Residue frames as qw, qx, qy, qz and C-alpha x, y, z in Angstrom:
[[0.873, -0.135, -0.028, 0.467, -296.91, -91.38, -139.92],
 [0.064, -0.973, 0.180, 0.127, -294.27, -88.84, -139.14],
 [0.907, 0.113, 0.058, 0.402, -290.94, -89.06, -140.86],
 [0.201, -0.929, 0.238, 0.199, -287.53, -87.45, -140.55],
 [0.438, 0.691, -0.573, -0.037, -284.04, -87.89, -141.55],
 [0.026, -0.354, 0.903, -0.241, -283.38, -90.67, -138.90],
 [0.202, 0.201, 0.903, -0.323, -286.65, -92.05, -137.83],
 [0.370, -0.277, -0.562, -0.685, -290.06, -92.82, -139.03],
 [0.177, -0.023, 0.678, -0.713, -292.78, -92.55, -136.40],
 [0.462, -0.202, -0.602, -0.619, -296.11, -94.41, -136.60],
 [0.204, 0.812, 0.466, 0.285, -298.77, -93.23, -135.81],
 [0.312, 0.411, -0.099, 0.851, -298.27, -89.48, -135.70],
 [0.417, -0.482, 0.192, -0.746, -300.62, -88.97, -132.70],
 [0.052, 0.036, -0.929, 0.364, -301.32, -91.02, -129.44],
 [0.564, -0.272, -0.317, -0.712, -304.76, -92.36, -129.36],
 [0.036, -0.081, 0.868, -0.489, -305.93, -93.50, -125.90],
 [0.416, -0.464, -0.708, -0.332, -309.18, -95.44, -125.45],
 [0.053, -0.314, 0.437, -0.841, -310.74, -93.36, -122.67],
 [0.618, -0.470, -0.568, -0.273, -312.79, -94.78, -119.90],
 [0.328, -0.753, 0.283, -0.495, -313.12, -93.29, -116.40],
 [0.664, -0.522, 0.481, -0.235, -311.12, -94.98, -113.65],
 [0.948, 0.069, 0.285, 0.126, -309.36, -97.32, -115.98],
 [0.224, -0.602, 0.493, 0.586, -305.82, -97.21, -117.44],
 [0.769, 0.612, 0.169, -0.067, -305.38, -97.24, -121.14],
 [0.528, -0.445, 0.495, 0.527, -302.37, -97.78, -123.36],
 [0.710, 0.700, 0.024, -0.073, -301.25, -97.15, -127.04],
 [0.739, -0.309, 0.377, 0.466, -298.10, -97.84, -128.81],
 [0.429, 0.860, -0.123, -0.248, -295.99, -96.33, -131.45],
 [0.911, 0.067, 0.233, 0.333, -293.35, -97.81, -133.69],
 [0.064, -0.885, 0.304, 0.345, -289.96, -96.25, -134.36],
 [0.882, 0.334, 0.244, 0.224, -288.24, -97.26, -137.58],
 [0.386, -0.646, 0.349, 0.558, -284.45, -96.44, -138.14],
 [0.699, 0.701, 0.118, -0.082, -284.04, -95.24, -141.76],
 [0.124, 0.856, -0.502, -0.021, -280.24, -95.01, -141.56],
 [0.869, 0.171, -0.430, 0.173, -277.35, -97.28, -141.31],
 [0.170, 0.438, -0.547, 0.693, -276.31, -95.79, -137.92],
 [0.331, -0.404, -0.791, 0.318, -277.34, -96.27, -134.35],
 [0.136, -0.549, -0.156, -0.810, -280.05, -93.92, -133.45],
 [0.167, -0.220, -0.726, 0.630, -280.71, -93.05, -129.74],
 [0.267, -0.599, -0.425, -0.624, -284.26, -91.84, -128.79],
 [0.140, -0.180, -0.674, 0.703, -285.78, -90.29, -125.81],
 [0.194, -0.573, -0.689, -0.399, -289.44, -89.66, -124.97],
 [0.072, -0.120, -0.479, 0.867, -290.72, -86.68, -122.86],
 [0.134, -0.650, -0.683, -0.304, -294.22, -85.40, -122.02],
 [0.090, -0.541, 0.095, -0.831, -295.79, -82.32, -120.65],
 [0.716, -0.442, 0.123, -0.527, -297.61, -84.41, -117.95],
 [0.388, 0.327, -0.855, 0.102, -295.01, -86.99, -116.72],
 [0.324, -0.125, 0.770, -0.535, -297.32, -87.90, -113.55],
 [0.722, 0.274, 0.172, -0.611, -300.10, -88.90, -115.87],
 [0.839, 0.438, -0.295, -0.132, -298.22, -91.22, -118.36],
 [0.671, -0.471, 0.550, 0.157, -295.82, -94.04, -118.08],
 [0.543, 0.708, -0.379, -0.246, -293.49, -94.44, -121.09],
 [0.655, -0.371, 0.648, 0.112, -291.58, -97.91, -121.63],
 [0.612, -0.321, -0.182, 0.699, -289.06, -97.55, -122.75],
 [0.053, 0.961, 0.169, -0.213, -288.53, -93.81, -122.50],
 [0.076, 0.793, -0.531, -0.288, -285.09, -94.04, -123.89],
 [0.895, 0.029, 0.441, 0.059, -283.49, -96.61, -126.09],
 [0.129, -0.447, 0.659, 0.592, -281.40, -97.48, -129.27],
 [0.814, 0.437, 0.265, -0.278, -282.88, -98.32, -132.62],
 [0.583, -0.246, 0.619, 0.465, -280.41, -100.42, -134.69],
 [0.118, 0.387, -0.504, -0.763, -279.72, -99.60, -138.34],
 [0.410, 0.041, -0.698, -0.585, -282.78, -100.62, -140.49],
 [0.294, -0.254, -0.904, 0.181, -284.66, -101.95, -137.57],
 [0.343, -0.577, -0.258, -0.695, -287.71, -100.96, -135.63],
 [0.216, -0.081, -0.739, 0.634, -288.61, -100.42, -131.85],
 [0.346, -0.622, -0.592, -0.379, -291.96, -100.31, -130.18],
 [0.077, 0.157, -0.456, 0.873, -292.69, -97.78, -127.48],
 [0.338, -0.568, -0.742, -0.117, -295.78, -98.24, -125.08],
 [0.071, -0.274, 0.276, -0.918, -297.36, -95.27, -123.42],
 [0.341, -0.477, -0.808, 0.067, -299.81, -95.96, -120.52],
 [0.229, -0.496, 0.006, -0.838, -302.24, -93.36, -119.24],
 [0.048, -0.029, -0.811, 0.583, -303.09, -93.63, -115.60],
 [0.088, -0.585, -0.800, -0.104, -306.72, -94.05, -114.62],
 [0.042, 0.276, 0.053, 0.959, -308.68, -90.79, -114.76],
 [0.015, 0.396, 0.763, -0.511, -311.33, -89.70, -112.32],
 [0.322, 0.718, 0.369, -0.495, -312.92, -87.25, -114.67],
 [0.617, 0.423, 0.473, 0.466, -313.20, -86.53, -118.36],
 [0.243, -0.237, 0.102, 0.935, -311.89, -83.36, -119.98],
 [0.410, 0.594, 0.262, -0.641, -314.33, -80.92, -121.61],
 [0.709, 0.581, -0.157, -0.366, -315.47, -82.10, -124.93],
 [0.958, -0.080, 0.232, 0.145, -312.98, -84.97, -124.56],
 [0.501, 0.795, -0.195, 0.280, -310.22, -82.73, -125.74],
 [0.789, -0.462, -0.025, 0.404, -306.54, -83.30, -124.19],
 [0.158, 0.969, -0.187, 0.034, -303.98, -80.71, -124.14],
 [0.704, -0.487, 0.466, 0.225, -301.05, -83.14, -123.33],
 [0.584, 0.736, -0.332, -0.079, -298.18, -83.33, -125.73],
 [0.866, -0.304, 0.288, 0.274, -295.23, -85.66, -126.24],
 [0.274, 0.858, -0.401, -0.167, -291.86, -84.98, -127.65],
 [0.957, -0.040, 0.219, 0.185, -289.67, -87.60, -129.15],
 [0.022, 0.852, -0.472, -0.225, -286.02, -86.82, -129.80],
 [0.964, 0.087, 0.163, 0.191, -283.62, -88.77, -131.94],
 [0.060, -0.875, 0.459, 0.145, -279.91, -88.39, -132.23],
 [0.776, 0.400, -0.479, 0.087, -277.04, -90.32, -133.93],
 [0.689, -0.626, 0.362, -0.045, -275.22, -92.42, -131.31],
 [0.046, 0.595, -0.783, -0.174, -271.75, -94.17, -131.66],
 [0.754, 0.152, -0.593, -0.240, -271.77, -97.63, -133.18],
 [0.573, -0.083, -0.772, 0.263, -272.28, -100.40, -130.59],
 [0.192, -0.234, 0.421, -0.855, -274.08, -98.11, -128.02],
 [0.277, -0.329, -0.902, 0.036, -276.48, -100.05, -125.82],
 [0.288, -0.749, -0.409, -0.435, -279.49, -98.84, -124.00],
 [0.644, -0.676, -0.206, 0.292, -277.63, -98.55, -120.68],
 [0.565, -0.030, 0.104, 0.818, -275.04, -96.43, -122.38],
 [0.059, 0.732, 0.377, 0.564, -277.55, -93.64, -123.13],
 [0.339, -0.325, -0.392, 0.791, -276.76, -90.50, -121.06],
 [0.108, 0.856, 0.424, -0.277, -278.82, -87.31, -120.78],
 [0.119, -0.695, 0.290, 0.647, -275.95, -85.35, -122.28],
 [0.416, 0.111, 0.759, 0.488, -276.41, -87.28, -125.51],
 [0.156, 0.726, 0.641, 0.195, -279.50, -85.15, -126.22],
 [0.178, -0.710, -0.057, 0.679, -277.91, -81.75, -125.35],
 [0.567, 0.778, 0.228, 0.149, -278.18, -79.38, -128.29],
 [0.480, -0.606, 0.271, 0.574, -274.64, -78.46, -129.13],
 [0.331, 0.733, -0.292, -0.518, -273.06, -76.88, -132.18],
 [0.294, 0.404, -0.787, -0.361, -272.98, -79.21, -135.07],
 [0.133, 0.119, 0.970, -0.167, -275.13, -81.91, -133.35],
 [0.414, -0.135, -0.412, -0.800, -278.32, -82.66, -135.14],
 [0.205, 0.153, 0.864, -0.433, -281.28, -83.67, -132.88],
 [0.266, -0.234, -0.717, -0.601, -284.39, -84.77, -134.65],
 [0.252, 0.110, 0.577, -0.769, -287.72, -83.78, -132.83],
 [0.302, -0.347, -0.698, -0.548, -291.37, -85.02, -133.33],
 [0.257, -0.038, 0.487, -0.834, -294.12, -83.53, -131.42],
 [0.273, -0.249, -0.880, -0.297, -297.04, -85.83, -130.87],
 [0.435, -0.279, 0.150, -0.843, -300.50, -84.81, -129.59],
 [0.136, 0.082, 0.942, -0.297, -302.84, -86.91, -127.37],
 [0.486, -0.093, -0.397, -0.773, -306.27, -87.92, -128.68],
 [0.384, 0.022, 0.811, -0.441, -309.00, -89.63, -126.63],
 [0.417, 0.007, -0.691, -0.591, -311.23, -92.09, -128.32],
 [0.772, -0.295, 0.074, -0.558, -314.40, -93.93, -127.00],
 [0.296, -0.359, 0.879, -0.105, -313.49, -97.11, -125.11],
 [0.442, 0.251, 0.861, -0.027, -316.53, -98.81, -126.44],
 [0.172, 0.225, -0.397, -0.873, -317.30, -97.52, -129.99],
 [0.742, 0.242, 0.238, -0.579, -321.00, -98.13, -131.29],
 [0.587, -0.018, 0.793, 0.159, -321.51, -101.43, -132.73],
 [0.061, 0.086, -0.579, -0.809, -321.94, -101.67, -136.57],
 [0.633, 0.157, 0.063, -0.755, -325.38, -101.57, -138.05],
 [0.612, -0.004, 0.789, -0.044, -326.76, -105.11, -138.44],
 [0.050, -0.059, 0.754, 0.653, -327.12, -106.41, -141.93],
 [0.107, -0.526, -0.798, -0.273, -330.59, -105.66, -143.37],
 [0.223, -0.749, -0.441, 0.442, -331.00, -102.59, -141.15],
 [0.219, -0.161, 0.220, 0.937, -329.53, -100.02, -143.55],
 [0.367, 0.490, 0.175, -0.771, -331.77, -97.41, -144.99],
 [0.513, 0.376, -0.476, -0.607, -334.00, -98.60, -147.78],
 [0.283, 0.063, -0.957, -0.002, -334.01, -102.38, -146.53],
 [0.648, -0.399, -0.475, -0.442, -336.87, -104.17, -145.14],
 [0.337, -0.545, 0.586, -0.497, -337.15, -104.61, -141.36],
 [0.550, 0.049, -0.830, -0.078, -336.71, -108.04, -140.16],
 [0.731, -0.564, -0.220, -0.316, -338.42, -109.91, -137.37],
 [0.065, -0.631, 0.643, -0.429, -336.69, -110.13, -134.05],
 [0.715, -0.107, -0.691, 0.006, -336.15, -113.26, -131.97],
 [0.575, -0.695, 0.151, -0.405, -337.15, -113.27, -128.32],
 [0.152, -0.518, 0.812, -0.223, -335.20, -115.21, -125.65],
 [0.693, -0.001, 0.669, -0.270, -337.61, -118.06, -125.83],
 [0.352, 0.004, 0.811, 0.467, -337.08, -118.54, -129.58],
 [0.340, 0.708, 0.617, -0.050, -340.33, -116.86, -130.73],
 [0.348, 0.226, 0.293, 0.861, -340.23, -114.41, -133.48],
 [0.010, 0.747, 0.411, -0.522, -341.76, -110.80, -133.01],
 [0.426, 0.549, 0.421, 0.583, -342.56, -108.65, -135.92],
 [0.234, -0.189, -0.149, 0.942, -341.67, -105.03, -135.76],
 [0.330, 0.634, 0.426, -0.555, -344.47, -102.38, -136.08],
 [0.280, 0.541, -0.425, -0.670, -343.42, -101.20, -139.63],
 [0.087, 0.069, -0.943, -0.315, -343.44, -104.85, -140.84],
 [0.187, 0.422, 0.828, -0.318, -346.95, -105.48, -139.22],
 [0.340, 0.646, 0.139, -0.670, -348.30, -102.32, -140.91],
 [0.238, 0.442, -0.658, -0.561, -346.76, -103.45, -144.28],
 [0.027, 0.092, 0.995, 0.018, -348.32, -106.98, -143.79],
 [0.255, 0.526, 0.640, -0.498, -351.69, -105.47, -142.98],
 [0.348, 0.609, -0.153, -0.696, -351.67, -103.36, -146.10],
 [0.262, 0.389, -0.772, -0.429, -350.43, -106.22, -148.53],
 [0.082, 0.123, 0.983, -0.105, -352.32, -109.19, -147.11],
 [0.364, -0.303, -0.506, -0.721, -355.86, -109.30, -148.71],
 [0.555, -0.432, -0.711, 0.001, -357.24, -111.18, -145.75],
 [0.376, -0.389, -0.406, 0.737, -355.87, -108.70, -143.15],
 [0.009, 0.011, -0.157, -0.988, -356.99, -105.82, -145.21],
 [0.430, -0.378, -0.652, -0.496, -360.50, -107.25, -145.54],
 [0.538, -0.506, -0.600, 0.306, -360.66, -107.75, -141.68],
 [0.284, -0.245, -0.207, 0.903, -359.33, -104.38, -141.06],
 [0.177, -0.182, -0.336, -0.907, -362.01, -102.76, -143.38],
 [0.535, -0.482, -0.657, -0.223, -364.79, -104.65, -141.73],
 [0.490, -0.456, -0.487, 0.561, -363.57, -103.39, -138.21],
 [0.098, -0.130, 0.005, 0.987, -363.38, -99.87, -139.38],
 [0.330, -0.314, -0.559, -0.693, -366.89, -100.10, -140.95],
 [0.538, -0.520, -0.661, 0.058, -368.32, -101.59, -137.75],
 [0.380, -0.337, -0.322, 0.799, -366.59, -98.85, -135.62],
 [0.051, -0.052, -0.228, -0.971, -367.89, -96.08, -137.92],
 [0.425, -0.440, -0.625, -0.485, -371.47, -97.60, -137.70],
 [0.521, -0.520, -0.591, 0.329, -371.36, -97.72, -133.86],
 [0.206, -0.167, -0.125, 0.956, -370.18, -94.06, -133.81],
 [0.258, -0.252, -0.463, -0.810, -373.10, -93.16, -136.04],
 [0.523, -0.501, -0.660, -0.201, -375.56, -95.02, -133.76],
 [0.458, -0.342, -0.472, 0.671, -374.06, -93.38, -130.68],
 [0.055, -0.041, 0.066, 0.995, -374.58, -90.01, -132.05],
 [0.372, -0.303, -0.557, -0.678, -378.03, -90.73, -133.20],
 [0.543, -0.491, -0.662, 0.160, -378.96, -92.30, -129.70],
 [0.301, -0.299, -0.332, 0.842, -377.69, -89.15, -128.06],
 [0.170, -0.066, -0.268, -0.946, -379.67, -86.89, -130.29],
 [0.512, -0.412, -0.647, -0.387, -382.82, -89.04, -129.65],
 [0.506, -0.342, -0.598, 0.520, -382.06, -88.89, -125.97],
 [0.109, -0.229, -0.151, 0.956, -381.86, -85.22, -125.78],
 [0.306, -0.186, -0.478, -0.802, -385.04, -84.91, -127.97],
 [0.531, -0.470, -0.686, -0.164, -387.16, -87.12, -125.68],
 [0.378, -0.325, -0.518, 0.695, -385.86, -85.38, -122.67],
 [0.102, 0.046, -0.022, -0.993, -387.15, -82.07, -124.08],
 [0.466, -0.257, -0.580, -0.617, -390.38, -83.60, -125.01],
 [0.546, -0.400, -0.709, 0.195, -390.77, -85.25, -121.58],
 [0.210, -0.208, -0.313, 0.902, -389.95, -81.89, -119.88],
 [0.244, -0.098, -0.270, -0.926, -392.60, -80.20, -122.11],
 [0.569, -0.315, -0.674, -0.351, -395.22, -82.76, -121.35],
 [0.457, -0.335, -0.648, 0.509, -394.50, -82.79, -117.65],
 [0.039, -0.102, -0.107, 0.988, -395.09, -79.00, -117.66],
 [0.416, -0.139, -0.463, -0.770, -398.32, -79.43, -119.61],
 [0.619, -0.361, -0.688, -0.116, -399.74, -82.23, -117.39],
 [0.340, -0.232, -0.554, 0.724, -398.73, -80.28, -114.23],
 [0.169, 0.031, -0.008, -0.985, -400.77, -77.41, -115.43],
 [0.574, -0.196, -0.551, -0.573, -403.83, -79.74, -116.18],
 [0.792, -0.465, -0.194, -0.343, -404.98, -82.39, -113.83],
 [0.301, -0.727, 0.579, -0.216, -401.47, -83.08, -112.28],
 [0.868, -0.120, 0.481, 0.020, -401.17, -86.72, -113.32],
 [0.142, -0.436, 0.721, 0.519, -399.11, -88.43, -116.03],
 [0.749, 0.382, -0.092, -0.533, -400.69, -89.43, -119.29],
 [0.938, 0.045, 0.335, 0.076, -400.29, -92.69, -121.01],
 [0.668, 0.696, -0.093, 0.247, -398.20, -91.13, -123.73],
 [0.140, -0.833, 0.459, -0.277, -395.75, -89.84, -121.10],
 [0.771, -0.361, 0.516, -0.100, -395.29, -93.21, -119.60],
 [0.880, 0.382, 0.223, 0.174, -394.82, -94.68, -123.16],
 [0.419, 0.827, -0.263, 0.267, -392.08, -92.13, -123.97],
 [0.366, -0.741, 0.531, -0.188, -390.31, -92.73, -120.77],
 [0.887, -0.060, 0.457, -0.008, -390.37, -96.54, -121.62],
 [0.741, 0.641, 0.024, 0.197, -388.97, -95.88, -125.19],
 [0.053, 0.889, -0.389, 0.234, -386.19, -93.81, -123.60],
 [0.646, -0.471, 0.597, -0.074, -385.13, -96.64, -121.31],
 [0.888, 0.285, 0.351, 0.086, -385.24, -99.15, -124.31],
 [0.524, 0.798, -0.164, 0.248, -382.87, -96.80, -126.45],
 [0.170, -0.819, 0.499, -0.228, -380.50, -96.26, -123.60],
 [0.807, -0.232, 0.540, -0.065, -380.33, -100.07, -122.89],
 [0.859, 0.445, 0.180, 0.177, -379.74, -100.92, -126.61],
 [0.309, 0.872, -0.295, 0.239, -376.95, -98.33, -126.77],
 [0.441, -0.641, 0.597, -0.196, -375.21, -99.71, -123.69],
 [0.889, -0.026, 0.457, -0.005, -375.51, -103.26, -125.00],
 [0.758, 0.635, 0.015, 0.151, -374.07, -102.37, -128.37],
 [0.239, 0.834, -0.387, 0.313, -371.06, -100.47, -127.05]]
């Protein structure tokens, strides 16, 4: 709130909810602190952009008056949402019984002995749709809750599922068995690959030896080929 000898102005700055291509308004309250009639006048550095109602008027002794400022729809936002527009509100003592229609521009002329009170108000843009408050239970340190889908079914969040898996003995036991089986299959796969490579090397060696001899395949060679097929089939079946 800004305060002077004649008037109190609340608030001390004009805050406009800013949204592209939409008008926005804000209001300020003028309160007469004296027992005299106080005339006021509102001016701005950008008169084409704003509409002030009323832009002049009388505040009766001990009473208040509301002034509404409307900002025209804007096509683009200023850099960093900073506005350089300013408003100037002037207040001056008027003769008793003065009405709004009696206010003349000359009343605000700065003359010798006349006191004209002035308030400079800056313009502030605020988001038109501020972020919604954090739902209860989502604050830091609290437990995550299950969400509800459109069909009414509850879905558990990932952290909650992990916590349940670690805390539930049945889930933990099932998880341990799955990891044990996966580890066993991985070891069997590695062993089968090693056996496969070894058999291939032995088969290649025997093929070379038999080709140097009588040119045929021995019974042992055929048996090794069969064993290789069985191992490969077993691995494929397990995986």
